[in-house]
N, CA, C and O atoms as a Tinker XYZ file with bonds, in Angstrom:
   464  protein
     1  N      8.146000  -44.036000  213.935000    73     2
     2  CA     8.192000  -43.229000  215.150000    64     1     3
     3  C      7.573000  -44.040000  216.280000    63     2     4     5
     4  O      6.464000  -44.560000  216.158000    81     3
     5  N      8.314000  -44.137000  217.385000    73     3     6
     6  CA     7.846000  -44.861000  218.565000    64     5     7
     7  C      8.045000  -43.980000  219.794000    63     6     8     9
     8  O      9.033000  -44.141000  220.511000    81     7
     9  N      7.116000  -43.044000  220.051000    73     7    10
    10  CA     7.269000  -42.120000  221.185000    64     9    11
    11  C      7.249000  -42.856000  222.523000    63    10    12    13
    12  O      6.553000  -43.858000  222.688000    81    11
    13  N      8.017000  -42.344000  223.462000    73    11    14
    14  CA     8.090000  -42.939000  224.793000    64    13    15
    15  C      7.729000  -41.901000  225.847000    63    14    16    17
    16  O      7.892000  -40.698000  225.641000    81    15
    17  N      7.243000  -42.384000  226.966000    73    15    18
    18  CA     6.821000  -41.541000  228.071000    64    17    19
    19  C      8.033000  -41.130000  228.914000    63    18    20    21
    20  O      8.911000  -41.951000  229.180000    81    19
    21  N      8.079000  -39.871000  229.330000    73    19    22
    22  CA     9.131000  -39.376000  230.210000    64    21    23
    23  C      8.817000  -39.751000  231.658000    63    22    24    25
    24  O      7.675000  -40.068000  231.990000    81    23
    25  N      9.833000  -39.713000  232.511000    73    23    26
    26  CA     9.662000  -40.022000  233.928000    64    25    27
    27  C      8.659000  -39.076000  234.580000    63    26    28    29
    28  O      7.838000  -39.512000  235.386000    81    27
    29  N      8.712000  -37.791000  234.245000    73    27    30
    30  CA     7.814000  -36.799000  234.829000    64    29    31
    31  C      6.363000  -37.161000  234.527000    63    30    32    33
    32  O      5.504000  -37.064000  235.404000    81    31
    33  N      6.088000  -37.574000  233.305000    73    31    34
    34  CA     4.740000  -37.929000  232.909000    64    33    35
    35  C      4.272000  -39.207000  233.602000    63    34    36    37
    36  O      3.091000  -39.341000  233.922000    81    35
    37  N      5.176000  -40.130000  233.832000    73    35    38
    38  CA     4.830000  -41.367000  234.534000    64    37    39
    39  C      4.388000  -41.065000  235.961000    63    38    40    41
    40  O      3.471000  -41.704000  236.478000    81    39
    41  N      5.034000  -40.100000  236.593000    73    39    42
    42  CA     4.648000  -39.721000  237.956000    64    41    43
    43  C      3.263000  -39.089000  237.973000    63    42    44    45
    44  O      2.491000  -39.315000  238.904000    81    43
    45  N      2.947000  -38.307000  236.961000    73    43    46
    46  CA     1.628000  -37.685000  236.859000    64    45    47
    47  C      0.548000  -38.759000  236.714000    63    46    48    49
    48  O     -0.500000  -38.686000  237.355000    81    47
    49  N      0.812000  -39.748000  235.873000    73    47    50
    50  CA    -0.129000  -40.853000  235.672000    64    49    51
    51  C     -0.285000  -41.651000  236.967000    63    50    52    53
    52  O     -1.397000  -42.033000  237.333000    81    51
    53  N      0.818000  -41.900000  237.654000    73    51    54
    54  CA     0.769000  -42.658000  238.909000    64    53    55
    55  C     -0.035000  -41.912000  239.970000    63    54    56    57
    56  O     -0.781000  -42.534000  240.727000    81    55
    57  N      0.104000  -40.601000  240.035000    73    55    58
    58  CA    -0.648000  -39.797000  241.008000    64    57    59
    59  C     -2.142000  -39.874000  240.717000    63    58    60    61
    60  O     -2.947000  -40.068000  241.628000    81    59
    61  N     -2.508000  -39.725000  239.461000    73    59    62
    62  CA    -3.913000  -39.803000  239.095000    64    61    63
    63  C     -4.473000  -41.193000  239.381000    63    62    64    65
    64  O     -5.609000  -41.320000  239.838000    81    63
    65  N     -3.692000  -42.225000  239.120000    73    63    66
    66  CA    -4.104000  -43.602000  239.387000    64    65    67
    67  C     -4.370000  -43.799000  240.874000    63    66    68    69
    68  O     -5.384000  -44.387000  241.248000    81    67
    69  N     -3.477000  -43.317000  241.716000    73    67    70
    70  CA    -3.662000  -43.511000  243.163000    64    69    71
    71  C     -4.885000  -42.746000  243.667000    63    70    72    73
    72  O     -5.611000  -43.243000  244.528000    81    71
    73  N     -5.120000  -41.542000  243.140000    73    71    74
    74  CA    -6.311000  -40.784000  243.531000    64    73    75
    75  C     -7.577000  -41.520000  243.108000    63    74    76    77
    76  O     -8.534000  -41.620000  243.876000    81    75
    77  N     -7.575000  -42.026000  241.900000    73    75    78
    78  CA    -8.744000  -42.723000  241.376000    64    77    79
    79  C     -8.961000  -44.048000  242.103000    63    78    80    81
    80  O    -10.098000  -44.436000  242.376000    81    79
    81  N     -7.892000  -44.723000  242.407000    73    79    82
    82  CA    -7.989000  -45.998000  243.146000    64    81    83
    83  C     -8.571000  -45.754000  244.541000    63    82    84    85
    84  O     -9.433000  -46.502000  245.003000    81    83
    85  N     -8.092000  -44.710000  245.198000    73    83    86
    86  CA    -8.587000  -44.359000  246.528000    64    85    87
    87  C    -10.086000  -44.001000  246.469000    63    86    88    89
    88  O    -10.872000  -44.418000  247.320000    81    87
    89  N    -10.449000  -43.235000  245.462000    73    87    90
    90  CA   -11.855000  -42.826000  245.291000    64    89    91
    91  C    -12.751000  -44.032000  245.017000    63    90    92    93
    92  O    -13.843000  -44.138000  245.576000    81    91
    93  N    -12.289000  -44.941000  244.154000    73    91    94
    94  CA   -13.130000  -46.091000  243.853000    64    93    95
    95  C    -13.265000  -47.034000  245.046000    63    94    96    97
    96  O    -14.303000  -47.677000  245.208000    81    95
    97  N    -12.261000  -47.123000  245.860000    73    95    98
    98  CA   -12.367000  -47.952000  247.067000    64    97    99
    99  C    -13.306000  -47.310000  248.091000    63    98   100   101
   100  O    -14.060000  -48.010000  248.766000    81    99
   101  N    -13.261000  -45.995000  248.206000    73    99   102
   102  CA   -14.092000  -45.277000  249.181000    64   101   103
   103  C    -15.571000  -45.311000  248.803000    63   102   104   105
   104  O    -16.433000  -45.372000  249.680000    81   103
   105  N    -15.870000  -45.273000  247.503000    73   103   106
   106  CA   -17.260000  -45.208000  247.063000    64   105   107
   107  C    -17.852000  -46.569000  246.734000    63   106   108   109
   108  O    -19.054000  -46.674000  246.491000    81   107
   109  N    -17.039000  -47.604000  246.721000    73   107   110
   110  CA   -17.530000  -48.933000  246.387000    64   109   111
   111  C    -17.816000  -49.101000  244.899000    63   110   112   113
   112  O    -18.589000  -49.974000  244.505000    81   111
   113  N    -17.206000  -48.281000  244.094000    73   111   114
   114  CA   -17.422000  -48.369000  242.645000    64   113   115
   115  C    -16.522000  -49.437000  242.038000    63   114   116   117
   116  O    -15.750000  -50.094000  242.735000    81   115
   117  N    -16.639000  -49.591000  240.737000    73   115   118
   118  CA   -15.771000  -50.524000  240.021000    64   117   119
   119  C    -14.337000  -50.033000  240.180000    63   118   120   121
   120  O    -14.051000  -48.882000  239.849000    81   119
   121  N    -13.431000  -50.867000  240.676000    73   119   122
   122  CA   -12.055000  -50.393000  240.897000    64   121   123
   123  C    -11.273000  -50.232000  239.600000    63   122   124   125
   124  O    -11.475000  -50.967000  238.634000    81   123
   125  N    -10.386000  -49.260000  239.607000    73   123   126
   126  CA    -9.490000  -49.065000  238.471000    64   125   127
   127  C     -8.370000  -50.091000  238.587000    63   126   128   129
   128  O     -7.949000  -50.443000  239.689000    81   127
   129  N     -7.898000  -50.559000  237.459000    73   127   130
   130  CA    -6.853000  -51.579000  237.467000    64   129   131
   131  C     -5.614000  -51.068000  236.733000    63   130   132   133
   132  O     -5.629000  -50.001000  236.119000    81   131
   133  N     -4.569000  -51.840000  236.812000    73   131   134
   134  CA    -3.323000  -51.489000  236.132000    64   133   135
   135  C     -3.541000  -51.494000  234.618000    63   134   136   137
   136  O     -2.875000  -50.752000  233.896000    81   135
   137  N     -4.460000  -52.317000  234.137000    73   135   138
   138  CA    -4.757000  -52.346000  232.695000    64   137   139
   139  C     -5.253000  -50.989000  232.204000    63   138   140   141
   140  O     -4.963000  -50.589000  231.077000    81   139
   141  N     -6.005000  -50.278000  233.056000    73   139   142
   142  CA    -6.462000  -48.938000  232.683000    64   141   143
   143  C     -5.263000  -48.018000  232.460000    63   142   144   145
   144  O     -5.240000  -47.228000  231.516000    81   143
   145  N     -4.279000  -48.129000  233.331000    73   143   146
   146  CA    -3.089000  -47.279000  233.228000    64   145   147
   147  C     -2.276000  -47.652000  232.000000    63   146   148   149
   148  O     -1.772000  -46.776000  231.297000    81   147
   149  N     -2.146000  -48.939000  231.741000    73   147   150
   150  CA    -1.429000  -49.369000  230.546000    64   149   151
   151  C     -2.124000  -48.836000  229.288000    63   150   152   153
   152  O     -1.465000  -48.409000  228.340000    81   151
   153  N     -3.446000  -48.866000  229.290000    73   151   154
   154  CA    -4.207000  -48.333000  228.153000    64   153   155
   155  C     -3.986000  -46.840000  228.005000    63   154   156   157
   156  O     -3.845000  -46.336000  226.891000    81   155
   157  N     -3.956000  -46.132000  229.124000    73   155   158
   158  CA    -3.749000  -44.689000  229.084000    64   157   159
   159  C     -2.369000  -44.363000  228.499000    63   158   160   161
   160  O     -2.232000  -43.417000  227.723000    81   159
   161  N     -1.380000  -45.121000  228.861000    73   159   162
   162  CA    -0.030000  -44.907000  228.332000    64   161   163
   163  C     -0.014000  -45.155000  226.818000    63   162   164   165
   164  O      0.604000  -44.399000  226.069000    81   163
   165  N     -0.700000  -46.222000  226.372000    73   163   166
   166  CA    -0.762000  -46.495000  224.935000    64   165   167
   167  C     -1.504000  -45.388000  224.185000    63   166   168   169
   168  O     -1.124000  -45.025000  223.072000    81   167
   169  N     -2.573000  -44.849000  224.805000    73   167   170
   170  CA    -3.307000  -43.744000  224.181000    64   169   171
   171  C     -2.396000  -42.522000  224.051000    63   170   172   173
   172  O     -2.382000  -41.865000  223.011000    81   171
   173  N     -1.637000  -42.219000  225.109000    73   171   174
   174  CA    -0.723000  -41.067000  225.073000    64   173   175
   175  C      0.345000  -41.262000  223.992000    63   174   176   177
   176  O      0.662000  -40.331000  223.251000    81   175
   177  N      0.892000  -42.465000  223.907000    73   175   178
   178  CA     1.903000  -42.739000  222.885000    64   177   179
   179  C      1.305000  -42.630000  221.486000    63   178   180   181
   180  O      1.955000  -42.125000  220.571000    81   179
   181  N      0.071000  -43.099000  221.315000    73   179   182
   182  CA    -0.596000  -43.013000  220.015000    64   181   183
   183  C     -0.887000  -41.567000  219.635000    63   182   184   185
   184  O     -0.756000  -41.183000  218.473000    81   183
   185  N     -1.281000  -40.776000  220.616000    73   183   186
   186  CA    -1.560000  -39.356000  220.360000    64   185   187
   187  C     -0.278000  -38.654000  219.911000    63   186   188   189
   188  O     -0.300000  -37.837000  218.990000    81   187
   189  N      0.825000  -38.974000  220.561000    73   187   190
   190  CA     2.116000  -38.390000  220.170000    64   189   191
   191  C      2.508000  -38.858000  218.766000    63   190   192   193
   192  O      3.044000  -38.083000  217.973000    81   191
   193  N      2.242000  -40.108000  218.474000    73   191   194
   194  CA     2.572000  -40.651000  217.160000    64   193   195
   195  C      1.767000  -39.963000  216.059000    63   194   196   197
   196  O      2.291000  -39.696000  214.977000    81   195
   197  N      0.485000  -39.673000  216.337000    73   195   198
   198  CA    -0.343000  -38.970000  215.352000    64   197   199
   199  C      0.208000  -37.582000  215.051000    63   198   200   201
   200  O      0.030000  -37.063000  213.949000    81   199
   201  N      0.880000  -36.978000  216.040000    73   199   202
   202  CA     1.470000  -35.650000  215.864000    64   201   203
   203  C      2.943000  -35.732000  215.467000    63   202   204   205
   204  O      3.641000  -34.718000  215.445000    81   203
   205  N      3.415000  -36.948000  215.152000    73   203   206
   206  CA     4.782000  -37.206000  214.689000    64   205   207
   207  C      5.845000  -36.711000  215.666000    63   206   208   209
   208  O      6.848000  -36.126000  215.259000    81   207
   209  N      5.620000  -36.946000  216.942000    73   207   210
   210  CA     6.589000  -36.548000  217.969000    64   209   211
   211  C      7.428000  -37.755000  218.394000    63   210   212   213
   212  O      6.950000  -38.889000  218.422000    81   211
   213  N      8.680000  -37.479000  218.722000    73   211   214
   214  CA     9.584000  -38.530000  219.188000    64   213   215
   215  C      9.298000  -38.931000  220.627000    63   214   216   217
   216  O      9.496000  -40.082000  221.015000    81   215
   217  N      8.823000  -37.954000  221.422000    73   215   218
   218  CA     8.539000  -38.213000  222.826000    64   217   219
   219  C      7.105000  -37.817000  223.139000    63   218   220   221
   220  O      6.534000  -36.943000  222.486000    81   219
   221  N      6.533000  -38.463000  224.138000    73   219   222
   222  CA     5.181000  -38.145000  224.584000    64   221   223
   223  C      5.236000  -36.824000  225.350000    63   222   224   225
   224  O      6.008000  -36.683000  226.299000    81   223
   225  N      4.423000  -35.869000  224.941000    73   223   226
   226  CA     4.402000  -34.562000  225.605000    64   225   227
   227  C      3.334000  -34.549000  226.706000    63   226   228   229
   228  O      2.532000  -35.474000  226.834000    81   227
   229  N      3.353000  -33.487000  227.479000    73   227   230
   230  CA     2.346000  -33.331000  228.527000    64   229   231
   231  C      0.948000  -33.243000  227.913000    63   230   232   233
   232  O     -0.024000  -33.714000  228.503000    81   231
   233  N      0.854000  -32.647000  226.743000    73   231   234
   234  CA    -0.413000  -32.559000  226.015000    64   233   235
   235  C     -0.968000  -33.953000  225.719000    63   234   236   237
   236  O     -2.165000  -34.194000  225.872000    81   235
   237  N     -0.094000  -34.869000  225.295000    73   235   238
   238  CA    -0.506000  -36.244000  224.990000    64   237   239
   239  C     -0.990000  -36.958000  226.246000    63   238   240   241
   240  O     -1.996000  -37.666000  226.220000    81   239
   241  N     -0.271000  -36.768000  227.335000    73   239   242
   242  CA    -0.637000  -37.407000  228.599000    64   241   243
   243  C     -1.975000  -36.873000  229.094000    63   242   244   245
   244  O     -2.831000  -37.645000  229.524000    81   243
   245  N     -2.158000  -35.559000  229.037000    73   243   246
   246  CA    -3.418000  -34.966000  229.499000    64   245   247
   247  C     -4.599000  -35.455000  228.672000    63   246   248   249
   248  O     -5.668000  -35.734000  229.215000    81   247
   249  N     -4.409000  -35.557000  227.375000    73   247   250
   250  CA    -5.482000  -36.043000  226.506000    64   249   251
   251  C     -5.814000  -37.499000  226.835000    63   250   252   253
   252  O     -6.986000  -37.865000  226.919000    81   251
   253  N     -4.804000  -38.313000  227.018000    73   251   254
   254  CA    -5.022000  -39.724000  227.346000    64   253   255
   255  C     -5.716000  -39.874000  228.697000    63   254   256   257
   256  O     -6.590000  -40.726000  228.860000    81   255
   257  N     -5.326000  -39.048000  229.658000    73   255   258
   258  CA    -5.959000  -39.105000  230.976000    64   257   259
   259  C     -7.436000  -38.751000  230.870000    63   258   260   261
   260  O     -8.282000  -39.395000  231.492000    81   259
   261  N     -7.739000  -37.735000  230.088000    73   259   262
   262  CA    -9.135000  -37.325000  229.938000    64   261   263
   263  C     -9.966000  -38.417000  229.263000    63   262   264   265
   264  O    -11.069000  -38.724000  229.716000    81   263
   265  N     -9.451000  -38.995000  228.199000    73   263   266
   266  CA   -10.174000  -40.031000  227.471000    64   265   267
   267  C    -10.412000  -41.249000  228.368000    63   266   268   269
   268  O    -11.525000  -41.771000  228.428000    81   267
   269  N     -9.372000  -41.695000  229.058000    73   267   270
   270  CA    -9.504000  -42.865000  229.915000    64   269   271
   271  C    -10.458000  -42.594000  231.072000    63   270   272   273
   272  O    -11.292000  -43.438000  231.400000    81   271
   273  N    -10.340000  -41.417000  231.696000    73   271   274
   274  CA   -11.215000  -41.080000  232.819000    64   273   275
   275  C    -12.670000  -40.990000  232.395000    63   274   276   277
   276  O    -13.546000  -41.502000  233.092000    81   275
   277  N    -12.945000  -40.352000  231.271000    73   275   278
   278  CA   -14.327000  -40.265000  230.796000    64   277   279
   279  C    -14.908000  -41.659000  230.604000    63   278   280   281
   280  O    -16.035000  -41.936000  231.015000    81   279
   281  N    -14.146000  -42.513000  229.990000    73   279   282
   282  CA   -14.601000  -43.881000  229.751000    64   281   283
   283  C    -14.816000  -44.629000  231.064000    63   282   284   285
   284  O    -15.843000  -45.284000  231.241000    81   283
   285  N    -13.866000  -44.538000  231.974000    73   283   286
   286  CA   -13.959000  -45.243000  233.252000    64   285   287
   287  C    -15.124000  -44.726000  234.087000    63   286   288   289
   288  O    -15.885000  -45.518000  234.643000    81   287
   289  N    -15.271000  -43.421000  234.181000    73   287   290
   290  CA   -16.329000  -42.837000  235.006000    64   289   291
   291  C    -17.707000  -43.155000  234.436000    63   290   292   293
   292  O    -18.654000  -43.362000  235.194000    81   291
   293  N    -17.829000  -43.196000  233.121000    73   291   294
   294  CA   -19.122000  -43.497000  232.501000    64   293   295
   295  C    -19.585000  -44.935000  232.747000    63   294   296   297
   296  O    -20.750000  -45.250000  232.503000    81   295
   297  N    -18.706000  -45.804000  233.219000    73   295   298
   298  CA   -19.105000  -47.186000  233.531000    64   297   299
   299  C    -19.642000  -47.334000  234.948000    63   298   300   301
   300  O    -20.115000  -48.408000  235.317000    81   299
   301  N    -19.577000  -46.278000  235.743000    73   299   302
   302  CA   -19.984000  -46.340000  237.143000    64   301   303
   303  C    -21.495000  -46.135000  237.299000    63   302   304   305
   304  O    -22.177000  -45.689000  236.376000    81   303
   305  N    -21.999000  -46.475000  238.500000    73   303   306
   306  CA   -23.389000  -46.180000  238.830000    64   305   307
   307  C    -23.581000  -44.667000  238.800000    63   306   308   309
   308  O    -22.625000  -43.912000  238.975000    81   307
   309  N    -24.817000  -44.227000  238.577000    73   307   310
   310  CA   -25.079000  -42.803000  238.389000    64   309   311
   311  C    -24.593000  -41.960000  239.559000    63   310   312   313
   312  O    -23.941000  -40.939000  239.344000    81   311
   313  N    -24.892000  -42.359000  240.786000    73   311   314
   314  CA   -24.503000  -41.551000  241.953000    64   313   315
   315  C    -22.984000  -41.463000  242.075000    63   314   316   317
   316  O    -22.438000  -40.407000  242.394000    81   315
   317  N    -22.312000  -42.574000  241.819000    73   315   318
   318  CA   -20.847000  -42.599000  241.874000    64   317   319
   319  C    -20.279000  -41.771000  240.733000    63   318   320   321
   320  O    -19.314000  -41.029000  240.917000    81   319
   321  N    -20.885000  -41.899000  239.542000    73   319   322
   322  CA   -20.423000  -41.165000  238.365000    64   321   323
   323  C    -20.475000  -39.660000  238.606000    63   322   324   325
   324  O    -19.528000  -38.939000  238.293000    81   323
   325  N    -21.582000  -39.199000  239.162000    73   323   326
   326  CA   -21.743000  -37.768000  239.414000    64   325   327
   327  C    -20.666000  -37.268000  240.382000    63   326   328   329
   328  O    -20.081000  -36.206000  240.168000    81   327
   329  N    -20.414000  -38.015000  241.420000    73   327   330
   330  CA   -19.407000  -37.652000  242.419000    64   329   331
   331  C    -18.001000  -37.673000  241.821000    63   330   332   333
   332  O    -17.197000  -36.780000  242.089000    81   331
   333  N    -17.707000  -38.684000  241.019000    73   331   334
   334  CA   -16.372000  -38.796000  240.417000    64   333   335
   335  C    -16.127000  -37.689000  239.397000    63   334   336   337
   336  O    -15.018000  -37.165000  239.301000    81   335
   337  N    -17.164000  -37.332000  238.631000    73   335   338
   338  CA   -17.002000  -36.249000  237.658000    64   337   339
   339  C    -16.655000  -34.948000  238.365000    63   338   340   341
   340  O    -15.862000  -34.151000  237.863000    81   339
   341  N    -17.249000  -34.736000  239.529000    73   339   342
   342  CA   -16.953000  -33.522000  240.297000    64   341   343
   343  C    -15.534000  -33.583000  240.849000    63   342   344   345
   344  O    -14.792000  -32.605000  240.759000    81   343
   345  N    -15.155000  -34.714000  241.415000    73   343   346
   346  CA   -13.836000  -34.841000  242.038000    64   345   347
   347  C    -12.682000  -34.831000  241.038000    63   346   348   349
   348  O    -11.573000  -34.421000  241.379000    81   347
   349  N    -12.930000  -35.276000  239.817000    73   347   350
   350  CA   -11.865000  -35.367000  238.831000    64   349   351
   351  C    -12.049000  -34.369000  237.686000    63   350   352   353
   352  O    -11.529000  -34.571000  236.588000    81   351
   353  N    -12.779000  -33.309000  237.947000    73   351   354
   354  CA   -13.065000  -32.321000  236.904000    64   353   355
   355  C    -11.797000  -31.677000  236.350000    63   354   356   357
   356  O    -11.773000  -31.280000  235.185000    81   355
   357  N    -10.743000  -31.565000  237.158000    73   355   358
   358  CA    -9.502000  -30.948000  236.668000    64   357   359
   359  C     -8.872000  -31.780000  235.559000    63   358   360   361
   360  O     -8.190000  -31.234000  234.693000    81   359
   361  N     -9.089000  -33.089000  235.570000    73   359   362
   362  CA    -8.565000  -33.942000  234.500000    64   361   363
   363  C     -9.522000  -33.994000  233.311000    63   362   364   365
   364  O     -9.085000  -34.120000  232.167000    81   363
   365  N    -10.816000  -33.898000  233.575000    73   363   366
   366  CA   -11.830000  -34.072000  232.539000    64   365   367
   367  C    -12.022000  -32.855000  231.649000    63   366   368   369
   368  O    -12.548000  -32.979000  230.543000    81   367
   369  N    -11.612000  -31.704000  232.101000    73   367   370
   370  CA   -11.877000  -30.478000  231.336000    64   369   371
   371  C    -10.811000  -30.181000  230.288000    63   370   372   373
   372  O    -10.957000  -29.216000  229.538000    81   371
   373  N     -9.764000  -30.958000  230.209000    73   371   374
   374  CA    -8.651000  -30.685000  229.295000    64   373   375
   375  C     -9.104000  -30.702000  227.841000    63   374   376   377
   376  O     -9.517000  -31.743000  227.333000    81   375
   377  N     -9.030000  -29.566000  227.175000    73   375   378
   378  CA    -9.333000  -29.372000  225.752000    64   377   379
   379  C    -10.730000  -29.834000  225.344000    63   378   380   381
   380  O    -11.000000  -29.976000  224.151000    81   379
   381  N    -11.603000  -30.067000  226.285000    73   379   382
   382  CA   -12.930000  -30.546000  225.946000    64   381   383
   383  C    -13.746000  -29.473000  225.242000    63   382   384   385
   384  O    -14.415000  -29.758000  224.249000    81   383
   385  N    -13.699000  -28.250000  225.741000    73   383   386
   386  CA   -14.479000  -27.171000  225.136000    64   385   387
   387  C    -14.088000  -26.953000  223.686000    63   386   388   389
   388  O    -14.958000  -26.767000  222.835000    81   387
   389  N    -12.810000  -26.971000  223.394000    73   387   390
   390  CA   -12.345000  -26.767000  222.020000    64   389   391
   391  C    -12.842000  -27.871000  221.093000    63   390   392   393
   392  O    -13.271000  -27.604000  219.971000    81   391
   393  N    -12.780000  -29.105000  221.568000    73   391   394
   394  CA   -13.199000  -30.223000  220.734000    64   393   395
   395  C    -14.700000  -30.198000  220.478000    63   394   396   397
   396  O    -15.139000  -30.485000  219.364000    81   395
   397  N    -15.490000  -29.862000  221.489000    73   395   398
   398  CA   -16.933000  -29.806000  221.304000    64   397   399
   399  C    -17.315000  -28.669000  220.363000    63   398   400   401
   400  O    -18.234000  -28.816000  219.557000    81   399
   401  N    -16.629000  -27.553000  220.455000    73   399   402
   402  CA   -16.887000  -26.434000  219.558000    64   401   403
   403  C    -16.536000  -26.812000  218.122000    63   402   404   405
   404  O    -17.287000  -26.509000  217.196000    81   403
   405  N    -15.405000  -27.466000  217.941000    73   403   406
   406  CA   -14.991000  -27.910000  216.609000    64   405   407
   407  C    -16.003000  -28.898000  216.031000    63   406   408   409
   408  O    -16.347000  -28.808000  214.852000    81   407
   409  N    -16.483000  -29.835000  216.844000    73   407   410
   410  CA   -17.473000  -30.802000  216.388000    64   409   411
   411  C    -18.759000  -30.095000  215.955000    63   410   412   413
   412  O    -19.347000  -30.454000  214.935000    81   411
   413  N    -19.196000  -29.105000  216.716000    73   411   414
   414  CA   -20.402000  -28.339000  216.384000    64   413   415
   415  C    -20.236000  -27.633000  215.032000    63   414   416   417
   416  O    -21.142000  -27.654000  214.200000    81   415
   417  N    -19.084000  -27.017000  214.824000    73   415   418
   418  CA   -18.821000  -26.314000  213.568000    64   417   419
   419  C    -18.781000  -27.297000  212.394000    63   418   420   421
   420  O    -19.353000  -27.029000  211.337000    81   419
   421  N    -18.112000  -28.423000  212.580000    73   419   422
   422  CA   -18.024000  -29.418000  211.510000    64   421   423
   423  C    -19.399000  -29.975000  211.148000    63   422   424   425
   424  O    -19.698000  -30.165000  209.970000    81   423
   425  N    -20.227000  -30.233000  212.141000    73   423   426
   426  CA   -21.577000  -30.719000  211.858000    64   425   427
   427  C    -22.373000  -29.680000  211.071000    63   426   428   429
   428  O    -23.106000  -30.020000  210.142000    81   427
   429  N    -22.223000  -28.420000  211.447000    73   427   430
   430  CA   -22.899000  -27.349000  210.719000    64   429   431
   431  C    -22.462000  -27.289000  209.272000    63   430   432   433
   432  O    -23.290000  -27.105000  208.379000    81   431
   433  N    -21.181000  -27.440000  209.033000    73   431   434
   434  CA   -20.669000  -27.421000  207.661000    64   433   435
   435  C    -21.178000  -28.627000  206.856000    63   434   436   437
   436  O    -21.504000  -28.497000  205.676000    81   435
   437  N    -21.242000  -29.770000  207.487000    73   435   438
   438  CA   -21.739000  -30.954000  206.793000    64   437   439
   439  C    -23.203000  -30.817000  206.429000    63   438   440   441
   440  O    -23.625000  -31.316000  205.386000    81   439
   441  N    -23.982000  -30.158000  207.256000    73   439   442
   442  CA   -25.412000  -29.968000  206.980000    64   441   443
   443  C    -25.606000  -29.090000  205.742000    63   442   444   445
   444  O    -26.616000  -29.224000  205.050000    81   443
   445  N    -24.677000  -28.212000  205.456000    73   443   446
   446  CA   -24.795000  -27.289000  204.315000    64   445   447
   447  C    -24.384000  -27.935000  202.996000    63   446   448   449
   448  O    -24.723000  -27.420000  201.930000    81   447
   449  N    -23.662000  -29.049000  203.047000    73   447   450
   450  CA   -23.219000  -29.689000  201.810000    64   449   451
   451  C    -24.394000  -30.289000  201.068000    63   450   452   453
   452  O    -25.253000  -30.924000  201.681000    81   451
   453  N    -24.448000  -30.097000  199.751000    73   451   454
   454  CA   -25.531000  -30.706000  198.962000    64   453   455
   455  C    -25.295000  -32.211000  198.812000    63   454   456   457
   456  O    -24.159000  -32.660000  198.662000    81   455
   457  N    -26.366000  -32.968000  198.855000    73   455   458
   458  CA   -26.274000  -34.404000  198.666000    64   457   459
   459  C    -26.246000  -34.705000  197.178000    63   458   460   461
   460  O    -27.119000  -34.244000  196.443000    81   459
   461  N    -25.277000  -35.457000  196.723000    73   459   462
   462  CA   -25.176000  -35.788000  195.304000    64   461   463
   463  C    -25.175000  -37.269000  195.081000    63   462   464
   464  O    -25.096000  -37.721000  193.939000    81   463
């Protein structure tokens, strides 16, 4: 299976890239590069592949955008990071609550297992 990105999803990625590029230029932070976008596309394709899909869905793109943005923003200076997290919160909140809740539950279950 080799999932591919649709044109609609490419436009969404391009819009987010231009917003992030504009923000990084305005704040003097580390600029985003085309390599970041290429990585995001590979993450989206990999996410689709894990779910055995022929095409990359919007869910895959949103997940890839969130992962890449979290990583990119965490490399910034603290003041810039705080501002970017606020400005890009619509991308960062995708499925985060569900994943953190699942992680909390899994950790709780692991703590109950007896060590053998």
